[in-house]
C-alpha positions in Angstrom: -25.2 -12.1 20.1 -27.4 -14.2 22.4 -27.0 -14.4 26.2 -25.1 -17.7 26.3 -22.6 -16.6 23.6 -21.9 -13.3 25.3 -21.6 -15.0 28.7 -19.0 -17.5 27.3 -17.1 -14.6 25.7 -17.1 -12.7 29.0 -15.3 -15.6 30.7 -12.9 -16.7 28.0 -12.2 -13.9 25.5 -8.9 -12.1 26.4 -10.2 -8.7 25.3 -13.2 -8.9 27.6 -11.0 -10.1 30.5 -8.7 -7.1 29.9 -11.6 -4.7 30.2 -12.7 -6.4 33.4 -9.3 -6.5 34.9 -8.5 -4.7 38.2 -5.8 -2.5 36.7 -7.4 -2.3 33.2 -6.6 1.5 32.7 -3.0 1.0 33.7 -2.5 -2.1 31.4 -4.2 -0.5 28.4 -2.4 2.8 28.7 1.0 1.2 29.1 0.6 -1.3 26.2 -0.8 1.4 24.0 2.2 3.7 24.7 4.9 1.1 24.1 3.4 -1.0 21.3 0.6 0.8 19.4 1.6 4.5 19.4 5.2 3.8 18.0 4.0 0.9 16.0 6.4 -1.6 17.6 5.8 -5.2 16.8 8.1 -7.0 19.4 10.1 -5.9 22.4 12.8 -7.8 24.3 12.1 -8.5 28.0 14.8 -6.2 29.4 13.6 -3.2 27.4 10.0 -3.8 28.3 10.8 -4.3 32.0 12.7 -1.0 32.0 9.7 0.8 30.4 7.3 -0.7 32.8 9.5 0.2 35.8 9.5 3.8 34.6 5.7 3.7 34.3 5.2 2.3 37.7 7.6 4.8 39.3 5.7 7.7 37.7 2.3 6.4 38.9 3.5 5.6 42.4 4.7 9.1 42.8 1.2 10.4 42.1 -0.9 7.7 43.6 1.3 6.4 46.5 3.7 3.6 47.0 0.9 1.0 47.5 -0.9 1.8 44.2 0.7 -1.1 42.3 2.3 -3.6 44.7 4.0 -6.0 42.3 7.2 -5.4 40.3 7.4 -5.0 36.5 8.6 -8.5 35.7 5.8 -10.1 37.8 3.2 -8.0 35.9 4.6 -9.1 32.5 4.6 -12.7 33.6 0.9 -12.4 34.6 -0.1 -10.6 31.4 1.5 -13.3 29.2 -0.1 -16.3 30.9 -2.2 -18.5 28.7 -5.3 -17.8 30.7 -4.8 -14.1 30.2 -3.5 -13.9 26.6 -2.8 -10.2 26.6 0.9 -10.5 25.6 2.7 -13.2 23.7 5.9 -14.3 25.2 8.3 -16.1 22.8 12.0 -16.7 22.1 13.1 -15.6 18.6 15.5 -17.6 16.5 19.1 -17.4 17.7 18.2 -15.6 20.9 18.0 -16.7 24.5 16.2 -13.6 25.7 12.3 -13.7 25.7 10.5 -11.2 23.6 6.9 -9.9 23.9 4.3 -8.9 21.4 0.7 -7.8 21.6 -2.0 -10.3 20.8 -4.9 -9.3 18.5 -7.6 -9.4 21.2 -5.5 -6.9 23.3 -5.2 -4.6 20.4 -8.9 -4.8 19.7 -9.7 -3.9 23.3 -7.3 -0.9 23.3 -8.6 0.4 20.0 -12.2 0.1 21.3 -11.2 2.1 24.4 -9.7 4.8 22.2 -13.1 5.1 20.5 -14.9 5.9 23.7 -13.4 9.3 24.0 -15.7 12.2 22.9 -15.0 13.4 19.4 -15.6 17.1 18.6 -16.4 16.3 15.0 -18.0 13.2 13.5 -18.0 13.1 9.7 -20.7 11.3 7.8 -20.5 12.6 4.2 -17.2 10.9 3.3 -18.4 7.6 4.7 -21.5 7.8 2.6 -19.5 8.5 -0.5 -17.2 5.6 0.4 -20.2 3.3 0.7 -21.6 4.4 -2.6 -18.2 4.0 -4.3 -18.0 0.4 -2.8 -21.5 -0.4 -4.1 -20.5 0.9 -7.6 -17.4 -1.3 -7.6 -19.4 -4.3 -6.6 -22.1 -3.6 -9.2 -19.8 -2.8 -12.2 -17.1 -5.2 -11.2 -19.4 -8.2 -11.4 -21.3 -7.0 -14.5 -21.0 -9.6 -17.3 -22.7 -7.7 -20.1 -19.9 -5.8 -22.0 -22.4 -3.2 -23.3 -23.4 -2.2 -19.8 -19.8 -1.8 -18.7 -19.0 0.2 -21.7 -21.9 2.5 -21.0 -20.7 3.0 -17.4 -17.2 3.9 -18.6 -18.6 6.3 -21.2 -20.7 8.0 -18.4 -17.6 8.4 -16.3 -15.7 9.8 -19.2 -18.5 12.4 -19.8 -18.4 13.4 -16.2 -14.6 13.9 -16.4 -15.0 15.9 -19.6 -17.5 18.1 -17.9 -15.2 18.7 -14.9 -12.3 19.6 -17.3 -14.6 22.0 -19.2 -15.7 23.7 -15.9 -12.1 24.1 -14.7 -11.1 25.6 -18.1 -13.9 28.1 -17.7 -12.6 29.1 -14.3 -15.1 27.1 -12.2 -12.7 25.4 -9.8 -14.6 23.7 -6.9 -12.6 23.0 -3.8 -13.4 21.0 -0.6 -14.3 23.2 2.3 -12.6 22.7 5.7 -15.4 20.5 7.0 -15.0 18.0 4.1 -11.2 18.1 4.5 -11.4 17.3 8.3 -13.9 14.6 7.6 -11.8 12.8 5.1 -8.7 13.2 7.2 -10.4 11.5 10.2 -11.5 8.7 8.0 -8.0 8.2 6.6 -6.5 8.2 10.1 -9.0 5.5 11.3 -8.5 3.3 8.3 -4.7 3.6 8.5 -4.8 2.5 12.1 -7.1 -0.4 11.4 -4.8 -1.6 8.7 -1.9 -1.9 11.1 -4.1 -4.0 13.4 -5.0 -6.3 10.5 -1.3 -7.3 10.0 -1.1 -8.6 13.6 -4.2 -10.6 13.1 -2.9 -12.2 9.9 0.4 -13.0 11.7 -1.6 -14.6 14.6 -3.5 -16.8 12.1 -0.2 -18.1 10.6 1.2 -18.9 14.1 -2.0 -20.7 15.0 -1.7 -22.8 11.8 1.9 -23.6 12.7 1.0 -24.7 16.2 -1.8 -27.0 14.8 0.7 -28.5 12.3 3.2 -29.3 15.1 0.4 -31.0 17.1 -0.4 -33.1 14.1 3.2 -34.0 13.6 3.6 -35.0 17.2 0.5 -37.2 17.3 0.8 -38.6 13.7 1.1 -42.3 13.4 0.7 -42.7 9.6 2.9 -42.2 6.6 5.1 -39.1 6.2 3.6 -38.4 2.7 0.1 -38.2 4.0 1.3 -36.0 6.9 3.0 -33.5 4.5 -0.1 -33.5 2.2 -2.4 -32.6 5.1 0.0 -29.9 6.5 0.6 -28.3 3.1 -3.2 -28.4 2.5 -3.9 -26.4 5.7 -1.1 -23.9 4.8 -2.5 -23.4 1.3 -6.0 -23.1 2.8 -5.0 -20.0 4.8 -2.9 -18.4 2.1 -5.7 -19.1 -0.4 -8.4 -17.8 1.8 -10.1 -14.4 1.4 -7.8 -12.9 4.1 -4.7 -14.4 2.6 -5.4 -13.3 -1.0 -6.3 -9.8 0.2 -3.0 -9.6 2.2 -1.0 -10.8 -0.8 -2.7 -8.3 -3.2 -2.1 -5.5 -0.7 1.5 -6.4 -0.3 2.2 -6.5 -4.0 0.5 -3.1 -4.4 2.4 -1.5 -1.6 5.8 -2.9 -2.8 5.5 -0.8 -6.0 8.1 2.0 -6.0 5.8 4.3 -7.9 2.9 3.6 -5.4 5.2 4.5 -2.5 6.3 7.7 -4.1 2.6 8.6 -4.8 1.6 7.9 -1.2 4.4 10.1 0.1 3.4 13.0 -2.1 -0.3 12.7 -1.2 0.5 12.5 2.5 2.6 15.7 2.2 -0.2 17.5 0.5 -2.8 16.3 3.0 -0.7 17.4 6.1 0.0 20.8 4.5 -3.7 21.6 4.3 -4.7 24.3 6.9 -7.8 22.3 8.0 -5.7 19.2 8.7 -3.0 21.2 10.5 -5.8 22.5 12.9 -6.4 18.8 14.0 -2.7 18.6 15.1 -2.0 15.3 13.4 0.6 12.9 14.9 4.1 13.1 13.4 4.0 9.4 12.6 1.1 9.9 10.2 3.6 11.3 7.7 5.3 8.0 7.4 2.3 5.7 7.9 3.0 4.0 4.6 6.5 3.0 5.9 4.8 1.6 9.0 2.6 -0.5 6.7 5.8 -1.7 5.0 7.5 -2.5 8.3 4.4 -4.4 9.6 3.9 -6.2 6.4 7.6 -7.2 6.2 7.4 -8.4 9.8 4.4 -10.6 8.9 6.3 -12.0 5.8 9.4 -12.7 7.9 7.2 -14.5 10.5 5.7 -16.7 7.8 9.2 -17.5 6.5 10.4 -18.4 10.0 7.5 -20.6 10.6 8.2 -22.5 7.4 11.9 -22.9 8.4 10.9 -24.1 11.8 8.4 -26.6 10.4 11.1 -27.9 8.0 13.6 -28.3 10.8 10.9 -30.0 12.9 10.2 -32.5 10.1 14.0 -33.1 9.6 14.3 -33.9 13.3 11.5 -36.4 13.0 13.2 -38.0 10.0 16.5 -38.1 11.9 14.8 -39.9 14.8 13.2 -42.4 12.5 16.6 -43.1 10.8 18.2 -43.5 14.2 15.6 -46.1 15.2 16.2 -48.0 11.9 19.9 -48.0 12.6 19.3 -49.3 16.1 17.3 -52.2 14.8 20.0 -53.0 12.2 22.7 -52.9 14.9 20.6 -55.2 17.1 20.3 -57.7 14.2 24.0 -57.6 13.6 24.8 -58.1 17.3 22.5 -61.1 17.5 24.0 -62.6 14.3 27.5 -62.3 15.7 26.4 -63.9 19.0 25.2 -66.9 17.0 28.4 -67.1 14.9 30.2 -69.7 17.0 27.1 -71.5 18.0 25.5 -73.3 15.1 21.7 -73.5 15.5 20.0 -76.9 15.5 17.3 -77.5 12.9 16.0 -75.0 10.4 17.4 -71.5 11.1 15.6 -69.5 8.4 13.2 -70.3 5.6 12.7 -68.6 2.3 9.7 -69.3 0.0 11.7 -68.7 -3.2 15.3 -67.7 -3.9 14.2 -65.3 -6.7 11.1 -63.2 -7.3 8.5 -64.3 -9.7 7.8 -61.7 -12.3 4.2 -61.6 -13.7 3.3 -58.9 -16.1 -0.2 -57.4 -15.7 -1.2 -58.2 -19.3 -0.4 -61.9 -18.7 -3.1 -62.2 -16.2 -6.5 -63.3 -17.3 -9.5 -61.1 -16.8 -11.9 -62.0 -14.2 -15.0 -63.8 -15.5 -17.8 -63.9 -13.0 -19.5 -67.3 -12.9 -23.0 -67.4 -14.5 -25.5 -69.2 -12.4 -28.8 -69.6 -14.2 -31.9 -69.4 -12.1 -34.3 -72.1 -13.3 -37.8 -72.0 -11.9 -39.7 -75.2 -11.6 -43.1 -73.5 -12.1 -44.8 -74.6 -15.3 -45.5 -71.8 -17.8 -49.1 -71.3 -18.6 -50.4 -69.7 -21.8 -52.1 -66.4 -21.2 -55.2 -65.1 -22.9 -54.3 -61.3 -23.0 -53.5 -60.0 -26.4 -50.5 -57.6 -26.1 -48.9 -55.7 -28.9 -45.3 -56.8 -29.1 -44.2 -54.0 -31.4 -43.1 -51.9 -28.4 -40.3 -54.4 -27.8 -38.8 -53.6 -31.2 -39.4 -49.8 -31.2 -36.4 -49.1 -28.9 -33.9 -46.5 -30.2 -30.5 -45.5 -28.8 -28.8 -42.2 -29.2 -25.2 -42.4 -30.4 -23.1 -39.7 -28.6 -20.3 -40.1 -31.1 -22.6 -39.2 -34.0 -23.7 -36.0 -32.2 -20.1 -35.1 -31.4 -19.3 -35.5 -35.1 -22.1 -33.1 -36.0 -20.6 -30.5 -33.6 -17.1 -30.8 -35.0 -18.4 -30.5 -38.6 -20.4 -27.4 -37.7 -17.3 -25.8 -36.1 -15.2 -26.4 -39.2 -16.8 -23.3 -40.9 -17.2 -21.1 -37.9 -15.7 -20.3 -34.5 -18.7 -21.1 -32.4 -22.2 -22.5 -32.8 -25.2 -22.6 -30.4 -27.2 -25.7 -29.7 -30.3 -24.1 -31.2 -28.5 -23.5 -34.5 -27.2 -27.1 -34.5 -30.7 -28.5 -33.9 -32.1 -26.3 -36.7 -29.6 -27.9 -39.1 -30.1 -31.4 -37.7 -33.6 -31.8 -36.2 -33.9 -34.1 -33.2 -34.7 -37.6 -34.3 -34.9 -39.2 -30.9 -36.7 -36.4 -29.1 -35.8 -35.6 -25.5 -33.1 -38.3 -25.2 -31.1 -36.8 -28.0 -31.4 -33.3 -26.5 -30.2 -34.6 -23.1 -27.2 -36.2 -24.9 -26.3 -32.9 -26.4 -26.4 -31.2 -23.0 -24.3 -34.0 -21.5 -21.7 -33.5 -24.3 -21.7 -29.7 -23.5 -21.1 -30.4 -19.8 -18.2 -32.8 -20.4 -16.4 -30.6 -23.0 -14.0 -27.8 -21.8 -14.7 -25.9 -25.1 -18.4 -25.3 -24.4 -20.0 -22.5 -22.5 -23.5 -22.4 -20.9 -25.0 -18.9 -20.7 -27.4 -19.1 -17.7 -28.8 -15.6 -18.4 -29.8 -16.4 -22.0 -32.2 -19.1 -23.2 -33.2 -20.9 -26.4 -36.4 -22.8 -27.4 -36.0 -26.1 -29.3 -38.8 -28.1 -30.9 -39.2 -31.7 -32.2 -41.9 -34.1 -33.2 -42.5 -37.0 -30.8 -43.2 -40.6 -31.9 -47.0 -39.9 -31.8 -46.5 -36.8 -34.1 -47.1 -34.3 -31.3 -45.1 -31.0 -31.4 -42.9 -30.8 -28.3 -41.0 -27.7 -27.1 -38.3 -27.2 -24.5 -36.6 -24.0 -23.2 -33.0 -24.5 -22.2 -30.1 -22.2 -21.3 -28.0 -21.0 -24.3 -25.3 -23.6 -24.9 -22.4 -22.5 -27.1 -19.9 -24.9 -28.6 -16.5 -23.3 -29.4 -13.7 -24.6 -31.6 -10.6 -25.7 -29.7 
């Protein structure tokens, strides 16, 4: 949020340009009425031009004929220009009529403008409860200690038992009108934001498709490498946090029982007197169907992009095959032209008339030449007395022997820790043997390293000194 970043956004971001436009109230009001309020994803040009003509006619009657000098088609062409980016103009499959759709920056700007109106009631309690509930989900959902999670579930069960006991005694606590209005407003805002998220996800997939087409057009390598890179980019967006969240949301919403539950809950909410006082929009009753429609449109867009990409790749393959056939036809034409005229001298040469088969195991292994370095300096006898026993005291740790110890220990139990294993077989080679155990644990898929727990192992060094090391708890498990 520094000056240069905001200055760049003010010149390039479509949402900021929309807010600075000359007819910003007119543009925002019209696009909100035809796209956001009825939750319409795309509109054909004829229908959108007709709606804009009606809007211009109504405004010119109140503001004068010179209020908006251009016609509806000219306004739509200006709003869909690349430097504007307020509308997306495209041609659907099997249709020669252009269609229009809102871009995510335009929806962001319109929803921000809707938040500028004064609200008679601003709820804070439900938001605080939502934040606390999110923190609890983060805390308990990432807890690795089973005992702590069981204690939390037992606490929740005690609270539920206490609530049941109070209700059986006649103590039935209900939300007051303030709490009901607060939660209703929060639900309405979240439901509206969720519809905006679908358009952003769809926009990300279209951007990925455009980048893939640019790569295909400029690609000069092999087709296999191109497909691998394109599929990697597509998997990257579907496997991203946004893609995984959208997929989980879609699977949850497609459940028939979940849809019925949402319908019943919406009926109960809208029947509350406190909610009726807020005069909710009629479309709020079927907001879950709007989610389904928007999600289905996003899924269909992804499928269409995949089909178009496949067709694009097929066209590239057809052009390559056509070029190959042209080369072959050219060779045949040149051969026929030389049929009656025998060439003088060698016409074509071949190294061999049959291939030479050489199996890989028939080849000799490469043996690097050994070039001894002989120094001409005469060797002089030294006077320093050095103990040569260190040259023969070298020891090497055998990983196979340590792995055998682990397998023998797992024959009588399901798992064993590294500390227990060292207690049974004390370290003979000190730290080197301990490092070898840790290397075996890191290479094995059947071992687990508990970073939260630790163990202390001890051994005697070569100079009879007691050594100790604290390491994470390493657990070897049977396969």
